[in-house]
PAFI-307931 format. One record per residue (C-alpha): residue in one letter; x, y, z. Coordinates in nm, 4 decimals, always signed. Layout:
// residues N
ATOM   residu          X          Y          Z
ATOM        A          X          Y          Z
...
This chain:
// residues 365
ATOM   residu          X          Y          Z
ATOM        M    +1.5529    +2.7521    +0.7269
ATOM        G    +1.1770    +2.7165    +0.6869
ATOM        I    +1.1022    +2.3667    +0.8231
ATOM        Q    +1.3343    +2.1045    +0.9662
ATOM        V    +1.1999    +1.7568    +1.0389
ATOM        Q    +1.4549    +1.5687    +1.2447
ATOM        S    +1.4374    +1.1915    +1.3085
ATOM        I    +1.0643    +1.1785    +1.3844
ATOM        S    +0.8854    +0.8504    +1.4528
ATOM        K    +0.5229    +0.7740    +1.5366
ATOM        K    +0.3394    +0.4533    +1.6264
ATOM        F    -0.0326    +0.3870    +1.6549
ATOM        G    -0.0487    +0.0734    +1.8688
ATOM        N    +0.1822    -0.1736    +1.6979
ATOM        F    +0.1608    +0.0036    +1.3619
ATOM        V    +0.4641    +0.2143    +1.2707
ATOM        A    +0.3205    +0.5112    +1.0794
ATOM        V    +0.6406    +0.7186    +1.0657
ATOM        D    +0.9851    +0.5643    +1.0993
ATOM        N    +1.2842    +0.7933    +1.1608
ATOM        V    +1.1950    +1.0589    +0.9012
ATOM        S    +1.4203    +1.3594    +0.8383
ATOM        F    +1.4145    +1.6329    +0.5714
ATOM        E    +1.4461    +2.0096    +0.5393
ATOM        V    +1.2347    +2.2666    +0.3580
ATOM        K    +1.4088    +2.5934    +0.2754
ATOM        K    +1.2331    +2.9228    +0.3356
ATOM        G    +0.9941    +2.9965    +0.0483
ATOM        E    +1.0033    +2.6438    -0.1005
ATOM        L    +0.6992    +2.4415    -0.2062
ATOM        V    +0.7685    +2.0772    -0.1161
ATOM        A    +0.5542    +1.7695    -0.1881
ATOM        L    +0.5210    +1.4681    +0.0405
ATOM        L    +0.4515    +1.1989    -0.2183
ATOM        G    +0.3615    +0.8357    -0.1610
ATOM        P    +0.0837    +0.5752    -0.1732
ATOM        S    -0.2129    +0.5683    +0.0636
ATOM        G    -0.1115    +0.4645    +0.4137
ATOM        S    +0.2546    +0.5535    +0.3655
ATOM        G    +0.2598    +0.8062    +0.6510
ATOM        K    +0.2451    +1.1328    +0.4534
ATOM        S    -0.0510    +1.2878    +0.6355
ATOM        T    +0.0825    +1.1809    +0.9751
ATOM        I    +0.4110    +1.3613    +0.9018
ATOM        L    +0.2164    +1.6734    +0.8005
ATOM        R    +0.0042    +1.6583    +1.1158
ATOM        I    +0.3185    +1.6245    +1.3296
ATOM        I    +0.4636    +1.9371    +1.1638
ATOM        A    +0.1358    +2.1180    +1.2361
ATOM        G    +0.1250    +2.0016    +1.5983
ATOM        L    -0.1950    +1.8007    +1.5498
ATOM        E    -0.0033    +1.4813    +1.6335
ATOM        E    +0.2834    +1.4393    +1.8780
ATOM        P    +0.5856    +1.2357    +1.7640
ATOM        D    +0.7073    +0.9487    +1.9819
ATOM        R    +1.0565    +1.0813    +1.9209
ATOM        G    +1.2305    +1.3418    +1.7066
ATOM        E    +1.2046    +1.7194    +1.6727
ATOM        I    +1.0291    +1.9746    +1.4524
ATOM        Y    +1.1848    +2.3153    +1.3858
ATOM        L    +0.9919    +2.5997    +1.2224
ATOM        T    +1.1966    +2.9025    +1.1107
ATOM        G    +1.4791    +2.7795    +1.3346
ATOM        Q    +1.2677    +2.7370    +1.6495
ATOM        D    +1.2119    +2.3994    +1.8182
ATOM        V    +0.8308    +2.3713    +1.8253
ATOM        T    +0.8084    +1.9982    +1.9109
ATOM        S    +0.6376    +2.0632    +2.2435
ATOM        I    +0.4538    +2.3808    +2.1397
ATOM        A    +0.0755    +2.3635    +2.0882
ATOM        A    -0.0578    +2.3734    +1.7325
ATOM        Q    -0.2314    +2.7099    +1.7736
ATOM        K    +0.0981    +2.8717    +1.8743
ATOM        R    +0.3057    +2.7432    +1.5818
ATOM        K    +0.1909    +3.0051    +1.3259
ATOM        V    +0.0962    +2.7316    +1.0803
ATOM        G    -0.1825    +2.7469    +0.8224
ATOM        F    -0.3479    +2.4106    +0.7503
ATOM        V    -0.5675    +2.3239    +0.4505
ATOM        F    -0.7622    +1.9974    +0.4646
ATOM        Q    -0.8686    +1.7768    +0.1726
ATOM        H    -1.2406    +1.8226    +0.2379
ATOM        Y    -1.2253    +2.2002    +0.2934
ATOM        A    -1.3655    +2.1895    +0.6525
ATOM        L    -1.5584    +2.5108    +0.5841
ATOM        F    -1.8321    +2.6287    +0.8202
ATOM        K    -2.1515    +2.5695    +0.6221
ATOM        H    -2.3525    +2.8271    +0.8179
ATOM        M    -2.0982    +3.1005    +0.7387
ATOM        T    -2.0488    +3.3055    +0.4226
ATOM        V    -1.7184    +3.3134    +0.2355
ATOM        E    -1.6036    +3.6301    +0.4105
ATOM        K    -1.7078    +3.4966    +0.7518
ATOM        N    -1.5172    +3.1718    +0.6934
ATOM        I    -1.2048    +3.3687    +0.6052
ATOM        S    -1.2389    +3.6107    +0.8980
ATOM        F    -1.3037    +3.3369    +1.1570
ATOM        G    -0.9421    +3.3024    +1.2783
ATOM        L    -0.8943    +3.6774    +1.2951
ATOM        E    -1.2085    +3.7166    +1.5040
ATOM        I    -1.0885    +3.4457    +1.7427
ATOM        Q    -0.7697    +3.6527    +1.7832
ATOM        K    -0.9963    +3.9536    +1.8567
ATOM        Q    -0.8322    +4.1734    +1.5979
ATOM        E    -0.9810    +4.5130    +1.5168
ATOM        K    -1.2847    +4.5043    +1.2863
ATOM        V    -1.1262    +4.7441    +1.0377
ATOM        K    -0.8128    +4.5274    +1.0136
ATOM        I    -1.0272    +4.2150    +0.9698
ATOM        K    -1.2304    +4.3769    +0.6921
ATOM        D    -0.9164    +4.4897    +0.5078
ATOM        R    -0.7449    +4.1506    +0.5434
ATOM        V    -1.0541    +3.9617    +0.4185
ATOM        A    -1.0841    +4.1937    +0.1179
ATOM        E    -0.7131    +4.1427    +0.0418
ATOM        L    -0.7483    +3.7622    +0.0551
ATOM        I    -1.0711    +3.7591    -0.1492
ATOM        N    -0.8808    +3.9423    -0.4204
ATOM        L    -0.5762    +3.7144    -0.3823
ATOM        V    -0.7735    +3.3919    -0.4343
ATOM        K    -0.9888    +3.5509    -0.7084
ATOM        L    -1.3276    +3.5174    -0.5360
ATOM        H    -1.4454    +3.8757    -0.5745
ATOM        G    -1.8251    +3.8766    -0.5950
ATOM        Y    -1.8623    +3.5607    -0.3841
ATOM        E    -1.8192    +3.7245    -0.0420
ATOM        K    -2.1811    +3.6608    +0.0633
ATOM        H    -2.2051    +3.3087    -0.0781
ATOM        Y    -2.2305    +3.0009    +0.1460
ATOM        S    -2.0161    +2.6911    +0.0852
ATOM        D    -2.2993    +2.4920    -0.0773
ATOM        Q    -2.3288    +2.7708    -0.3380
ATOM        L    -1.9657    +2.7251    -0.4457
ATOM        S    -1.7872    +2.4767    -0.6713
ATOM        G    -1.5264    +2.2406    -0.5301
ATOM        G    -1.2414    +2.4540    -0.6611
ATOM        Q    -1.3932    +2.7693    -0.5121
ATOM        R    -1.4381    +2.6002    -0.1734
ATOM        Q    -1.0752    +2.4971    -0.1711
ATOM        R    -0.9692    +2.8536    -0.2469
ATOM        V    -1.1802    +2.9744    +0.0463
ATOM        A    -1.0081    +2.7156    +0.2674
ATOM        L    -0.6700    +2.8422    +0.1474
ATOM        A    -0.7642    +3.2057    +0.2131
ATOM        R    -0.8826    +3.1123    +0.5638
ATOM        A    -0.5522    +2.9330    +0.6331
ATOM        L    -0.3589    +3.2428    +0.5211
ATOM        A    -0.5743    +3.4955    +0.7095
ATOM        T    -0.3670    +3.4904    +1.0287
ATOM        E    -0.0427    +3.5325    +0.8288
ATOM        P    +0.1186    +3.1969    +0.9122
ATOM        Q    +0.4931    +3.1387    +0.8704
ATOM        V    +0.4276    +2.7967    +0.7163
ATOM        L    +0.1445    +2.6619    +0.4986
ATOM        L    +0.0537    +2.2908    +0.5120
ATOM        L    -0.1895    +2.1296    +0.2673
ATOM        D    -0.3202    +1.7737    +0.3124
ATOM        E    -0.4295    +1.6295    -0.0272
ATOM        P    -0.5700    +1.9746    -0.1136
ATOM        F    -0.7114    +1.8665    -0.4498
ATOM        G    -0.8077    +1.5084    -0.3657
ATOM        A    -1.1829    +1.5702    -0.3650
ATOM        L    -1.1856    +1.7443    -0.7044
ATOM        D    -1.2348    +1.6025    -1.0522
ATOM        A    -0.9307    +1.5727    -1.2812
ATOM        K    -0.9702    +1.8927    -1.4844
ATOM        V    -1.0477    +2.1164    -1.1851
ATOM        R    -0.7643    +1.9470    -0.9968
ATOM        N    -0.5126    +2.0265    -1.2717
ATOM        N    -0.6285    +2.3864    -1.3015
ATOM        L    -0.6151    +2.4418    -0.9270
ATOM        A    -0.2702    +2.2799    -0.9002
ATOM        T    -0.1353    +2.5182    -1.1668
ATOM        W    -0.3008    +2.8077    -0.9853
ATOM        L    -0.1406    +2.6997    -0.6545
ATOM        R    +0.2052    +2.7064    -0.8156
ATOM        E    +0.1471    +3.0593    -0.9482
ATOM        F    -0.0073    +3.1626    -0.6156
ATOM        H    +0.2963    +3.0292    -0.4282
ATOM        N    +0.5353    +3.2128    -0.6614
ATOM        E    +0.3557    +3.5337    -0.5705
ATOM        L    +0.3454    +3.4757    -0.1933
ATOM        Q    +0.6730    +3.2821    -0.1445
ATOM        I    +0.5392    +3.1237    +0.1762
ATOM        T    +0.7163    +2.8075    +0.2956
ATOM        S    +0.4734    +2.5283    +0.2041
ATOM        V    +0.4400    +2.1492    +0.2261
ATOM        F    +0.1600    +1.9607    +0.0523
ATOM        V    +0.0651    +1.5941    +0.0674
ATOM        T    -0.0284    +1.4102    -0.2513
ATOM        H    -0.0362    +1.0594    -0.3978
ATOM        D    -0.0443    +1.2068    -0.7499
ATOM        Q    +0.3073    +1.1913    -0.8949
ATOM        N    +0.2211    +1.4202    -1.1886
ATOM        E    +0.0930    +1.6840    -0.9489
ATOM        A    +0.4128    +1.6644    -0.7428
ATOM        I    +0.6406    +1.6789    -1.0469
ATOM        E    +0.4549    +1.9720    -1.2042
ATOM        I    +0.4292    +2.2095    -0.9082
ATOM        A    +0.6804    +2.1164    -0.6348
ATOM        D    +1.0303    +2.2589    -0.5905
ATOM        K    +1.1338    +1.9398    -0.4086
ATOM        I    +0.9741    +1.5995    -0.3559
ATOM        V    +0.9971    +1.3767    -0.0478
ATOM        V    +0.9026    +1.0239    -0.1561
ATOM        I    +0.7515    +0.8353    +0.1391
ATOM        N    +0.7028    +0.4579    +0.1553
ATOM        R    +0.5898    +0.2639    +0.4621
ATOM        G    +0.6727    +0.5505    +0.6946
ATOM        R    +1.0261    +0.6088    +0.5657
ATOM        V    +1.1882    +0.8542    +0.3243
ATOM        E    +1.2834    +0.6694    +0.0051
ATOM        Q    +1.4262    +0.9746    -0.1703
ATOM        F    +1.4407    +1.3531    -0.1384
ATOM        G    +1.5285    +1.5802    -0.4293
ATOM        D    +1.4012    +1.8050    -0.7046
ATOM        P    +1.1419    +1.6546    -0.9434
ATOM        R    +1.3846    +1.5931    -1.2287
ATOM        E    +1.6364    +1.4221    -1.0021
ATOM        V    +1.3723    +1.1949    -0.8487
ATOM        Y    +1.2227    +1.1070    -1.1890
ATOM        E    +1.5452    +1.0536    -1.3839
ATOM        H    +1.7671    +0.9154    -1.1061
ATOM        P    +1.5509    +0.7063    -0.8692
ATOM        D    +1.7361    +0.5674    -0.5689
ATOM        S    +1.5314    +0.2498    -0.5395
ATOM        K    +1.3023    +0.0096    -0.7244
ATOM        F    +1.0096    +0.1606    -0.5348
ATOM        V    +1.0815    +0.5184    -0.6454
ATOM        A    +1.1378    +0.4161    -1.0085
ATOM        S    +0.8113    +0.2216    -1.0111
ATOM        F    +0.6058    +0.4819    -0.8257
ATOM        I    +0.7201    +0.7955    -1.0081
ATOM        G    +0.5867    +0.7833    -1.3629
ATOM        Q    +0.5227    +0.4762    -1.5743
ATOM        V    +0.8041    +0.2257    -1.5980
ATOM        N    +0.8777    -0.1075    -1.7642
ATOM        V    +0.9909    -0.3643    -1.5060
ATOM        L    +1.2024    -0.6104    -1.7022
ATOM        D    +1.3628    -0.9349    -1.5858
ATOM        A    +1.7243    -0.9807    -1.6912
ATOM        V    +2.0346    -1.1756    -1.5957
ATOM        A    +2.3874    -1.0482    -1.5340
ATOM        K    +2.6604    -1.2839    -1.6502
ATOM        E    +3.0302    -1.2004    -1.6810
ATOM        N    +2.9421    -0.8313    -1.6510
ATOM        R    +2.7014    -0.8529    -1.9446
ATOM        I    +2.3231    -0.8167    -1.9280
ATOM        F    +2.0842    -1.0505    -2.1081
ATOM        F    +1.7079    -1.0486    -2.1311
ATOM        K    +1.5741    -1.3377    -1.9248
ATOM        D    +1.5409    -1.6640    -2.1241
ATOM        T    +1.7050    -1.5097    -2.4349
ATOM        D    +2.0481    -1.4480    -2.5861
ATOM        Y    +1.9624    -1.0824    -2.6504
ATOM        Q    +2.2091    -0.8501    -2.4835
ATOM        V    +2.1343    -0.5090    -2.3299
ATOM        E    +2.4180    -0.2567    -2.3303
ATOM        N    +2.5752    -0.2502    -1.9841
ATOM        R    +2.6036    +0.1137    -1.8783
ATOM        S    +2.6871    +0.0353    -1.5155
ATOM        K    +3.0183    +0.1810    -1.3978
ATOM        E    +3.0562    -0.0989    -1.1457
ATOM        T    +3.1102    -0.4677    -1.2130
ATOM        L    +2.7833    -0.6550    -1.1841
ATOM        A    +2.7652    -0.9724    -0.9790
ATOM        D    +2.6326    -1.2718    -1.1712
ATOM        G    +2.2637    -1.3343    -1.1052
ATOM        D    +1.9135    -1.1978    -1.1523
ATOM        V    +1.8721    -0.8244    -1.2092
ATOM        V    +1.5762    -0.5976    -1.2800
ATOM        L    +1.5844    -0.3241    -1.5433
ATOM        L    +1.3532    -0.0274    -1.4959
ATOM        V    +1.3011    +0.1531    -1.8262
ATOM        R    +1.0762    +0.4555    -1.8819
ATOM        P    +0.8476    +0.4190    -2.1880
ATOM        E    +0.9869    +0.7448    -2.3289
ATOM        D    +1.3412    +0.6012    -2.3042
ATOM        V    +1.2743    +0.3139    -2.5455
ATOM        E    +1.3721    +0.3700    -2.9088
ATOM        I    +1.1785    +0.1789    -3.1740
ATOM        S    +1.3102    +0.1203    -3.5275
ATOM        V    +1.2704    -0.1055    -3.8299
ATOM        N    +1.6492    -0.1292    -3.8498
ATOM        K    +1.8765    -0.3438    -3.6334
ATOM        G    +2.1446    -0.1518    -3.4466
ATOM        P    +2.4038    -0.2161    -3.1723
ATOM        F    +2.2366    -0.3749    -2.8681
ATOM        S    +1.8925    -0.3552    -3.0322
ATOM        M    +1.6528    -0.6426    -2.9702
ATOM        P    +1.3876    -0.7904    -3.2012
ATOM        F    +1.0295    -0.7432    -3.0817
ATOM        V    +0.6815    -0.7703    -3.2299
ATOM        I    +0.4252    -0.4921    -3.1872
ATOM        D    +0.1418    -0.6474    -2.9884
ATOM        K    -0.0985    -0.3567    -2.9212
ATOM        I    -0.1216    +0.0111    -3.0121
ATOM        H    -0.3183    +0.2473    -2.7864
ATOM        Y    -0.4217    +0.6009    -2.8853
ATOM        R    -0.3956    +0.8355    -2.5849
ATOM        G    -0.4847    +1.1709    -2.7397
ATOM        S    -0.1538    +1.3505    -2.6966
ATOM        H    +0.0539    +1.0408    -2.7805
ATOM        F    +0.0475    +0.6707    -2.8667
ATOM        E    +0.1398    +0.3825    -2.6374
ATOM        I    +0.2914    +0.0859    -2.8189
ATOM        D    +0.3181    -0.2539    -2.6494
ATOM        C    +0.5918    -0.4792    -2.7889
ATOM        M    +0.6455    -0.8456    -2.7018
ATOM        I    +0.9441    -1.0784    -2.6927
ATOM        K    +0.8506    -1.4242    -2.5602
ATOM        S    +0.6698    -1.3447    -2.2320
ATOM        T    +0.8169    -0.9951    -2.1892
ATOM        N    +0.6130    -0.6836    -2.2685
ATOM        V    +0.7765    -0.3430    -2.3206
ATOM        R    +0.5648    -0.0287    -2.3445
ATOM        I    +0.6806    +0.2688    -2.5539
ATOM        F    +0.5506    +0.6278    -2.5688
ATOM        E    +0.5619    +0.7977    -2.9072
ATOM        D    +0.4205    +1.1387    -2.9966
ATOM        K    +0.1655    +1.1751    -3.2741
ATOM        N    +0.4077    +1.3283    -3.5260
ATOM        Q    +0.6594    +1.0445    -3.4936
ATOM        F    +0.3817    +0.7882    -3.5133
ATOM        A    +0.2398    +0.9482    -3.8281
ATOM        Q    +0.5804    +0.9254    -3.9955
ATOM        Q    +0.6361    +0.5592    -3.9107
ATOM        Q    +0.2784    +0.4244    -3.9298
ATOM        W    +0.3485    +0.1361    -3.6897
ATOM        R    +0.1028    -0.1543    -3.7060
ATOM        E    +0.0174    -0.4469    -3.4812
ATOM        G    +0.2087    -0.7633    -3.5709
ATOM        Q    +0.5015    -0.5685    -3.7188
ATOM        E    +0.8569    -0.6834    -3.6366
ATOM        V    +1.0696    -0.4022    -3.4915
ATOM        F    +1.3936    -0.3453    -3.2988
ATOM        L    +1.4083    -0.1795    -2.9562
ATOM        T    +1.6999    -0.0017    -2.7916
ATOM        F    +1.7054    +0.1375    -2.4377
ATOM        K    +1.8412    +0.4934    -2.4344
ATOM        T    +1.8716    +0.4845    -2.0564
ATOM        Y    +1.7572    +0.2632    -1.7696
ATOM        R    +1.8143    +0.1855    -1.4026
ATOM        I    +1.9437    -0.1527    -1.2951
ATOM        F    +1.8872    -0.3173    -0.9572
ATOM        E    +2.0117    -0.6504    -0.8344
ATOM        A    +1.7268    -0.8900    -0.7565
ATOM        E    +1.8855    -1.0863    -0.4741
ATOM        E    +1.5492    -1.2406    -0.3854
ATOM        G    +1.4806    -1.3322    -0.7496
ATOM        H    +1.2532    -1.1852    -1.0157
ATOM        A    +0.9360    -1.3427    -0.8776
ATOM        K    +0.9808    -1.1830    -0.5335
ATOM        V    +1.0554    -0.8399    -0.6806
ATOM        R    +0.7419    -0.8546    -0.8942
ATOM        E    +0.5358    -0.9829    -0.6018
ATOM        K    +0.6390    -0.6823    -0.3922
ATOM        L    +0.5651    -0.4375    -0.6732
ATOM        K    +0.2217    -0.5960    -0.7267
ATOM        E    +0.1468    -0.5732    -0.3535
ATOM        L    +0.2207    -0.2017    -0.3679
ATOM        G    +0.0081    -0.1628    -0.6812
ATOM        Y    +0.2791    -0.0387    -0.9130
ATOM        I    +0.2575    -0.3191    -1.1684
ATOM        E    -0.0385    -0.5372    -1.2578
């Protein structure tokens, strides 16, 4: 076992930052802590590192209970969002800092720094200062410094948060390749769902200090355990519907959605969560297809986003450029939509309350 987080909780005054959180990271895995700002992700990471003390619960690193062990004795490498490099030191001095504190032999330090410079592809920048480097290069220096003392665990707190989108994507891909090479047990914090899905082995979805779901990216994306997870991971259509006699109808219409639930649905309000890529659009009516009108078409470079309306309900569809070119959809056109797959949740508190909560969290407008 690499990391075991067992029933940890943490309060700051009356604010509950972490509420009974448990999960495990296997040796060599790269795991993402994913959630909105203020959800408790960074606090969990800092507790693992020993920079915060939990009010209750235990932390195990490589099988050892380290809950009461000081941070500097946990053999943990920590990378901060804003690099935290020493501005008055060169790249090689920043990387060697921890080794010098440990009073290792100069020859060993020199060899280790050279090895890490090569590993993070910064050869030729050894004598540069941080203000002479790009954001991506600074973050690679921070990573090399965290790895210098050969930690058992690597923790990264929003490591790409201060970078622009293109550099961020490139560095995220590089981190995945870098991790494959090193196979060091790693946990990184992010609020970027695409980043988590693309590079993590497992995702821990955090909301208001609690674990909403833990699983591999495909499982979390395709089989969300809650309305929050479905809304937070990827784009999703949040659609009001009504269950009646185990059938599902769009709200305020007679149009029926195919009921794929294995369990009998109680009569009442329900919410359907449908991914835009799981909506099929056609000019032909089919079983359980519903008539819509194309309201807006948005060109997104790699694909088109098509907004369709039925009364007050909007459904967004993703369609790649080749499909779009074949169909030549146009605004105002009447079409039929079918849901290939969806998640259904009972809305005991009513549609308005569900939408209010999702708006509060910023997942729908």
